[in-house]
C-alpha positions as CSV (number, residue, x, y, z in Angstrom):
1,X,-33.9,101.8,135.6
2,X,-30.7,102.8,133.8
3,X,-30.6,104.4,130.4
4,X,-29.7,102.2,127.5
5,X,-26.1,102.6,126.2
6,X,-25.7,104.7,123.1
7,X,-24.5,102.7,120.1
8,X,-22.2,105.6,119.1
9,X,-20.7,105.6,122.6
10,X,-20.1,101.9,122.5
11,X,-18.3,102.1,119.2
12,X,-16.3,105.0,120.4
13,X,-15.1,103.1,123.5
14,X,-14.4,100.0,121.6
15,X,-12.3,101.9,119.1
16,X,-10.3,103.5,122.0
17,X,-9.7,100.0,123.4
18,X,-8.6,98.6,120.0
19,X,-6.2,101.5,119.5
20,X,-4.7,100.8,122.9
21,X,-4.1,97.2,122.1
22,X,-2.6,98.1,118.8
23,X,-0.2,100.4,120.6
24,X,1.0,97.7,123.1
25,X,3.5,96.0,120.7
26,X,5.4,99.1,119.6
27,X,5.5,100.5,123.1
28,X,6.5,97.1,124.6
29,X,9.4,96.6,122.2
30,X,10.7,100.2,122.4
31,X,14.0,100.5,124.1
32,X,14.4,101.7,127.7
33,X,16.1,104.8,126.4
34,X,13.2,105.8,124.2
35,X,10.6,105.3,127.0
36,X,12.8,107.3,129.3
37,X,13.0,110.1,126.8
38,X,9.2,110.1,126.6
39,X,8.9,110.5,130.4
40,X,11.5,113.3,130.5
41,X,9.5,115.0,127.7
42,X,6.4,114.8,129.9
43,X,8.2,116.6,132.7
44,X,9.6,119.2,130.4
45,X,6.3,119.8,128.6
46,X,4.5,120.1,132.0
47,X,6.7,122.9,133.0
48,X,6.5,124.6,129.6
49,X,2.7,124.3,129.7
50,X,2.3,125.5,133.3
51,X,0.0,128.4,132.4
52,X,-2.3,126.2,130.4
53,X,-2.5,123.6,133.2
54,X,-3.2,126.2,135.8
55,X,-6.0,127.8,133.7
56,X,-7.6,124.4,133.2
57,X,-7.2,123.6,136.9
58,X,-8.8,126.9,137.9
59,X,-11.9,126.0,135.8
60,X,-12.2,122.7,137.7
61,X,-11.7,124.4,141.1
62,X,-14.4,127.0,140.3
63,X,-16.8,124.3,139.2
64,X,-16.0,122.2,142.3
65,X,-16.9,125.2,144.5
66,X,-20.1,125.8,142.6
67,X,-21.0,122.1,143.2
68,X,-20.3,122.5,146.9
69,X,-17.5,120.0,147.0
70,X,-15.7,119.9,150.4
71,X,-12.5,121.8,151.2
72,X,-10.6,118.4,151.3
73,X,-11.9,117.5,147.9
74,X,-10.9,120.9,146.4
75,X,-7.4,120.5,148.0
76,X,-7.0,117.1,146.3
77,X,-8.1,118.7,143.0
78,X,-5.7,121.6,143.1
79,X,-2.6,121.5,140.8
80,X,-0.8,124.8,140.7
81,X,2.5,126.5,141.4
82,X,4.8,124.3,143.6
83,X,2.6,121.3,143.0
84,X,3.4,121.4,139.3
85,X,7.1,121.6,140.1
86,X,6.8,118.6,142.5
87,X,4.9,116.7,139.8
88,X,7.6,117.4,137.3
89,X,10.2,116.2,139.8
90,X,8.2,113.0,140.4
91,X,8.1,112.3,136.7
92,X,11.9,112.6,136.5
93,X,12.2,110.2,139.4
94,X,10.2,107.7,137.4
95,X,12.4,108.3,134.3
96,X,15.4,107.5,136.5
97,X,13.9,104.3,137.9
98,X,15.5,101.1,136.7
99,X,13.7,99.7,133.7
100,X,12.1,96.3,134.5
101,X,11.3,95.2,131.0
102,X,13.5,92.3,129.8
103,X,15.3,91.9,133.2
104,X,16.0,88.3,134.3
105,X,14.8,87.6,137.8
106,X,15.8,83.9,138.1
107,X,17.9,81.5,136.1
108,X,18.7,77.8,136.6
109,X,19.8,74.7,134.7
110,X,17.9,71.4,134.5
111,X,19.6,68.0,134.7
112,X,19.0,67.6,130.9
113,X,20.9,70.8,130.2
114,X,17.9,73.0,129.6
115,X,18.6,76.5,130.7
116,X,15.5,78.1,132.3
117,X,15.0,81.7,133.2
118,X,12.2,84.1,134.2
119,X,12.1,87.4,132.3
120,X,9.9,90.5,133.0
121,X,7.5,91.7,130.4
122,X,4.8,94.4,130.4
123,X,1.3,93.4,131.5
124,X,-0.1,94.9,128.3
125,X,-3.0,97.4,128.5
126,X,-4.0,98.8,131.8
127,X,-7.2,100.6,132.5
128,X,-6.9,103.2,135.3
129,X,-10.0,104.5,136.9
130,X,-9.5,107.2,139.5
131,X,-11.1,110.2,141.2
132,X,-10.1,113.7,142.2
133,X,-6.4,113.9,142.0
134,X,-5.3,115.1,138.5
135,X,-1.6,114.3,139.3
136,X,-2.6,110.7,138.9
137,X,-3.0,111.3,135.1
138,X,0.7,112.0,134.7
139,X,1.9,109.6,137.4
140,X,-0.1,106.7,135.9
141,X,1.0,107.6,132.3
142,X,4.7,107.7,133.3
143,X,4.6,104.5,135.3
144,X,2.9,102.7,132.5
145,X,5.4,104.0,129.9
146,X,8.3,103.1,132.3
147,X,7.1,99.5,132.5
148,X,6.2,99.2,128.8
149,X,2.4,99.2,129.4
150,X,-0.3,101.0,127.4
151,X,-2.7,103.1,129.6
152,X,-6.3,104.0,129.3
153,X,-7.1,106.7,131.9
154,X,-10.6,107.5,133.2
155,X,-10.4,110.4,135.6
156,X,-13.1,111.9,137.7
157,X,-15.6,114.5,136.3
158,X,-14.3,117.1,138.9
159,X,-10.9,117.2,137.1
160,X,-12.1,117.1,133.5
161,X,-10.3,120.3,132.3
162,X,-7.1,119.6,134.1
163,X,-6.9,115.9,133.0
164,X,-7.5,116.9,129.3
165,X,-4.6,119.5,129.6
166,X,-2.3,116.8,131.2
167,X,-3.3,114.2,128.6
168,X,-2.3,116.5,125.8
169,X,1.1,116.9,127.4
170,X,1.5,113.1,127.6
171,X,0.5,112.6,124.0
172,X,2.8,115.3,122.8
173,X,5.7,113.8,124.7
174,X,5.0,110.3,123.3
175,X,5.0,111.7,119.8
176,X,8.3,113.5,120.4
177,X,9.9,110.2,121.4
178,X,8.6,108.4,118.4
179,X,6.0,106.4,120.3
180,X,2.3,106.2,119.4
181,X,0.2,108.8,121.1
182,X,-2.5,106.2,121.6
183,X,-0.2,104.4,124.1
184,X,-1.8,106.7,126.7
185,X,-5.4,107.7,126.1
186,X,-7.9,109.7,128.3
187,X,-11.4,108.5,128.0
188,X,-13.0,111.4,126.2
189,X,-16.4,111.3,128.0
190,X,-17.7,111.5,131.5
191,X,-20.7,109.4,130.7
192,X,-20.7,106.7,133.4
193,X,-21.7,104.0,131.0
194,X,-18.3,104.4,129.3
195,X,-16.7,102.7,132.3
196,X,-19.1,99.8,132.1
197,X,-18.4,99.4,128.4
198,X,-14.6,99.4,129.1
199,X,-15.0,96.7,131.8
200,X,-16.3,94.4,129.1
201,X,-13.3,94.9,126.7
202,X,-11.3,91.9,128.0
203,X,-10.1,91.2,124.4
204,X,-8.1,94.4,124.5
205,X,-7.5,95.3,128.2
206,X,-5.4,93.2,130.5
207,X,-5.8,94.8,134.0
208,X,-8.0,97.3,135.7
209,X,-6.7,99.4,138.6
210,X,-9.4,101.5,140.3
211,X,-8.5,104.2,142.8
212,X,-11.1,106.0,144.8
213,X,-13.9,105.3,147.2
214,X,-15.2,101.9,148.2
215,X,-18.4,102.3,146.1
216,X,-16.4,102.9,142.9
217,X,-14.1,99.9,143.5
218,X,-16.9,97.5,144.3
219,X,-18.7,98.6,141.2
220,X,-15.7,98.0,139.1
221,X,-15.0,94.6,140.7
222,X,-18.6,93.5,140.3
223,X,-18.9,94.5,136.7
224,X,-15.5,93.7,135.2
225,X,-14.7,90.9,132.9
226,X,-11.1,91.9,133.3
227,X,-8.9,91.1,136.4
228,X,-9.1,94.0,138.9
229,X,-6.6,95.2,141.5
230,X,-8.8,95.7,144.5
231,X,-8.4,98.0,147.4
232,X,-11.7,98.7,149.0
233,X,-10.6,100.5,152.1
234,X,-7.7,101.0,154.5
235,X,-8.7,99.9,158.0
236,X,-5.2,100.0,159.4
237,X,-4.5,98.7,163.0
238,X,-1.8,99.3,165.6
239,X,-1.4,96.9,168.5
240,X,0.5,98.1,171.6
241,X,1.8,95.1,173.3
242,X,2.6,94.8,177.0
243,X,6.3,94.8,176.1
244,X,6.1,98.1,174.2
245,X,8.3,101.1,174.8
246,X,5.3,103.3,175.7
247,X,7.1,106.6,174.8
248,X,7.8,105.1,171.4
249,X,4.2,103.9,171.1
250,X,2.8,107.3,171.8
251,X,4.8,108.9,169.1
252,X,3.9,106.3,166.6
253,X,0.2,106.4,167.4
254,X,0.1,110.1,167.1
255,X,1.8,110.0,163.7
256,X,-0.3,107.2,162.3
257,X,-3.5,108.9,163.2
258,X,-2.8,112.6,162.7
259,X,-0.1,113.0,160.1
260,X,-2.6,112.8,157.3
261,X,-5.9,111.3,158.6
262,X,-7.6,111.3,155.2
263,X,-5.3,108.7,153.5
264,X,-5.6,105.0,153.3
265,X,-2.6,104.2,155.4
266,X,-3.7,106.2,158.4
267,X,-4.4,104.2,161.6
268,X,-8.1,103.7,162.2
269,X,-8.1,101.3,165.2
270,X,-5.7,101.2,168.2
271,X,-5.5,98.0,170.2
272,X,-3.9,98.1,173.6
273,X,-2.8,95.1,175.8
274,X,-4.8,94.9,179.0
275,X,-1.8,94.6,181.2
276,X,-0.6,98.2,180.3
277,X,-4.0,99.7,179.6
278,X,-4.5,101.5,182.9
279,X,-1.2,103.4,182.3
280,X,-1.1,103.7,178.5
281,X,-4.7,104.4,177.5
282,X,-5.1,107.7,179.4
283,X,-1.7,108.9,178.0
284,X,-2.6,108.1,174.4
285,X,-6.1,109.6,174.8
286,X,-4.5,112.8,176.1
287,X,-2.0,113.0,173.3
288,X,-4.6,112.3,170.5
289,X,-7.3,114.5,172.0
290,X,-4.8,117.4,172.1
291,X,-4.5,116.9,168.3
292,X,-8.2,117.1,167.9
293,X,-8.9,113.4,167.6
294,X,-12.3,112.0,168.6
295,X,-11.9,108.7,170.3
296,X,-14.5,106.0,170.4
297,X,-13.6,103.4,173.0
298,X,-14.6,99.9,174.1
299,X,-16.2,99.4,177.5
300,X,-12.8,99.0,179.2
301,X,-11.3,102.1,177.5
302,X,-14.4,104.1,178.6
303,X,-14.0,103.0,182.1
304,X,-10.4,104.1,182.1
305,X,-11.3,107.5,180.5
306,X,-15.0,108.2,181.3
307,X,-15.1,111.1,178.8
308,X,-14.7,108.9,175.8
309,X,-17.5,108.2,173.4
310,X,-18.6,104.6,173.4
311,X,-17.6,102.7,170.2
312,X,-20.4,101.2,168.2
313,X,-20.1,97.8,166.5
314,X,-19.8,99.5,163.1
315,X,-16.8,101.6,164.3
316,X,-14.6,98.6,164.2
317,X,-15.3,98.2,160.5
318,X,-15.1,101.9,159.5
319,X,-12.4,103.7,157.5
320,X,-12.9,107.1,159.1
321,X,-10.5,109.1,156.9
322,X,-10.8,111.7,159.5
323,X,-9.6,112.6,163.0
324,X,-11.6,109.8,164.5
325,X,-10.2,106.7,166.1
326,X,-11.6,103.4,167.4
327,X,-9.8,102.2,170.6
328,X,-10.1,98.7,172.1
329,X,-8.3,97.0,175.0
330,X,-7.5,93.4,174.3
331,X,-6.3,90.5,176.5
332,X,-3.2,90.0,174.5
333,X,-1.8,89.2,171.1
334,X,-4.2,86.3,170.4
335,X,-7.2,88.7,170.8
336,X,-5.4,91.4,168.8
337,X,-4.8,89.1,165.9
338,X,-8.4,87.8,166.0
339,X,-9.7,91.4,166.0
340,X,-7.5,92.4,163.0
341,X,-8.5,89.2,161.2
342,X,-12.2,90.0,161.7
343,X,-12.2,93.7,161.1
344,X,-9.0,94.6,159.1
345,X,-9.0,95.3,155.3
346,X,-5.6,93.5,154.5
347,X,-4.0,96.9,154.2
348,X,-1.6,97.6,157.1
349,X,-1.1,96.4,160.6
350,X,1.7,97.4,163.1
351,X,2.8,96.0,166.4
352,X,4.7,98.1,169.0
353,X,6.7,95.6,171.0
354,X,10.1,95.0,172.4
355,X,9.6,91.3,172.8
356,X,10.9,89.7,169.6
357,X,9.0,86.5,169.8
358,X,5.7,88.4,170.1
359,X,6.6,90.7,167.2
360,X,7.6,87.7,165.0
361,X,4.4,86.0,165.8
362,X,2.4,89.1,164.7
363,X,4.2,89.3,161.4
364,X,3.6,85.6,160.7
365,X,0.0,85.5,161.5
366,X,-1.4,88.8,160.3
367,X,-2.7,88.9,156.8
368,X,-2.0,92.3,155.5
369,X,-0.2,93.8,152.5
370,X,2.3,95.4,154.9
371,X,3.0,94.2,158.5
372,X,5.2,96.5,160.6
373,X,7.1,96.3,163.9
374,X,7.6,99.6,165.9
375,X,6.7,101.8,162.9
376,X,3.9,104.0,161.8
377,X,1.3,102.6,159.3
378,X,2.0,105.7,157.3
379,X,5.1,104.0,155.8
380,X,3.0,101.6,153.7
381,X,3.6,103.7,150.6
382,X,5.6,103.0,147.5
383,X,8.0,106.0,147.9
384,X,8.5,105.3,151.6
385,X,9.3,101.6,151.0
386,X,11.9,102.5,148.3
387,X,9.7,101.6,145.3
388,X,9.3,105.1,144.0
389,X,5.9,106.2,142.7
390,X,3.1,103.7,142.8
391,X,-0.1,103.0,140.8
392,X,-2.0,102.1,144.0
393,X,-2.0,99.6,146.9
394,X,-3.3,96.1,146.2
395,X,-5.0,94.4,149.2
396,X,-5.8,91.3,147.2
397,X,-3.3,88.5,146.7
398,X,-2.9,88.6,143.0
399,X,0.5,89.0,141.3
400,X,0.9,92.1,143.5
401,X,0.2,92.6,147.2
402,X,0.8,96.0,148.7
403,X,2.2,99.2,146.9
404,X,2.4,98.7,143.2
405,X,5.5,100.3,141.8
406,X,7.1,99.8,138.4
407,X,7.9,96.1,138.9
408,X,4.4,95.3,139.9
409,X,3.3,96.5,136.5
410,X,5.1,93.6,134.9
411,X,4.6,89.8,134.7
412,X,7.3,87.1,134.3
413,X,7.6,84.7,131.4
414,X,9.7,81.6,131.1
415,X,12.5,81.6,128.6
416,X,14.0,78.1,127.9
417,X,17.2,77.6,126.0
418,X,18.1,74.1,124.8
419,X,20.7,72.4,122.6
420,X,18.3,70.0,120.8
421,X,16.7,68.3,123.8
422,X,13.4,66.3,123.3
423,X,11.1,65.1,126.0
424,X,11.1,61.3,126.6
């Protein structure tokens, strides 16, 4: 049975949400130049506060080791030295990004002379809930300021000291640009009930973006009164067609699985056309095993390479986030599409094929936020697609589907200009 929520905590969180809403108007109407100045100030202040940030980060790293967190988790938590320089550069890139607020995306004239246009505006107040990586504190703050949105940030307990140091940098930068410091607020407590309280503040918060494990995201989606950008997991597929350039396919498969296996756009399942399986499967197994990949194969794959471990039914639905791969031989594109439809997570799917009709069919029939031809799944990333930094990847078809860059943090309103027209 869960503990009852403290009345004081509820009041504290409600006040934070109210302050965020009150900051939305002054931030949204601030000029692009003012918001740019605030982001540049974040980058400058980060470099000036390097020692403070590193000291805070060291406390988090020491606590993480005492708690027995994995090496991978500690690596994600670290923010020192060159990482701080890279983060400052990332902030400057966001500052240089085209400002979307107020831009006209379409314009047309009706028969009655009404001039209709669609104009971008901020979403309002965004609640960002994330784990581990403290750089998200500054990335999210800068992306929200660039797009005119207020941010409420709830980082993981493992990065408490670092996030507080970074939030101070953000608020100092906002003040220096003449913007309200409450335009970016860090939730001041790690009490888990604070998140549940925030998820009921639909009067003040417009969108929730959770980044982390599937358990976190499902909890947020299940308990929120506010629209949620969902991204449960990244079960990314590659299908190697009979028309594939096999040398190209080997390079792509190796990159997609081994470049960074612990990220959401890494390949988790490889599908191979039966007509080339006897030739290709042993080759790709040799390449991947040389890189330390454990391969779990279907019956046909195991017959071709008897040393493979047999795949379980659960393997087809697993985001391994590790050097583990599920491998299945399929009869052709129809079965490949059926498999992805049944087991994919709407994240990324790629086909390796030289036959243009087959590739075109794949792109039309696969439902994923990014569908690729002859390319690694690792390219489904805001920066790699030319969007710059991203808030996350949406795998639900809301206003955004795929990497959410600055434009995806805006909505569009209709602006209608008339000369006295009345409806008849």
